C-alpha positions in Angstrom: 9.3 10.1 -10.9 10.8 8.6 -7.7 10.9 4.9 -7.1 9.6 3.5 -3.8 12.2 2.5 -1.2 13.3 -1.2 -1.0 11.1 -1.6 2.1 8.1 -0.3 0.2 8.8 -2.5 -2.8 9.0 -5.6 -0.6 5.7 -4.7 1.1 4.0 -4.3 -2.2 5.5 -7.5 -3.6 4.2 -9.3 -0.5 0.7 -7.9 -1.0 0.8 -8.9 -4.7 1.9 -12.4 -3.7 -0.9 -12.8 -1.2 -3.4 -11.7 -3.9 -1.8 -14.0 -6.5 -2.1 -17.1 -4.2 -5.7 -16.2 -3.3 -5.1 -15.3 0.4 -6.7 -11.9 -0.2 -8.8 -10.6 -3.1 -7.2 -8.3 -5.7 -9.5 -5.3 -4.8 -8.3 -5.6 -1.2 -4.7 -5.9 -2.3 -5.2 -2.7 -4.4 -6.8 -0.8 -1.5 -3.9 -1.8 0.8 -1.3 -0.8 -1.8 -3.0 2.6 -2.4 -3.3 3.2 1.3 0.3 2.3 1.8 1.3 4.7 -1.0 -0.7 7.5 0.4 0.6 7.0 3.9 4.2 7.3 2.6 3.6 10.1 0.1 5.2 13.5 0.5 1.9 15.3 -0.3 1.1 16.2 3.3 -0.1 15.0 6.6 -3.8 14.7 5.7 -3.1 12.2 2.9 -0.7 10.3 5.1 -3.4 10.0 7.8 -5.9 8.9 5.2 -3.5 6.2 4.0 -2.9 5.0 7.5 -6.7 4.7 8.0 -6.9 2.6 4.8 -4.1 0.3 6.0 -5.9 -0.3 9.3 -9.0 -1.5 7.5 
């Protein structure tokens, strides 16, 4: 299992912080985190494009 890069960890921590203080709801934070993970995955272009679409929403 490979750990995310420092940049990705900071992004995810920021999303978690926004959810913790109530700026965004937890389900939204989870969708953003999943989309971000898919966009940066090594599983192919289709998954990356799907993740980018989720991040835009």
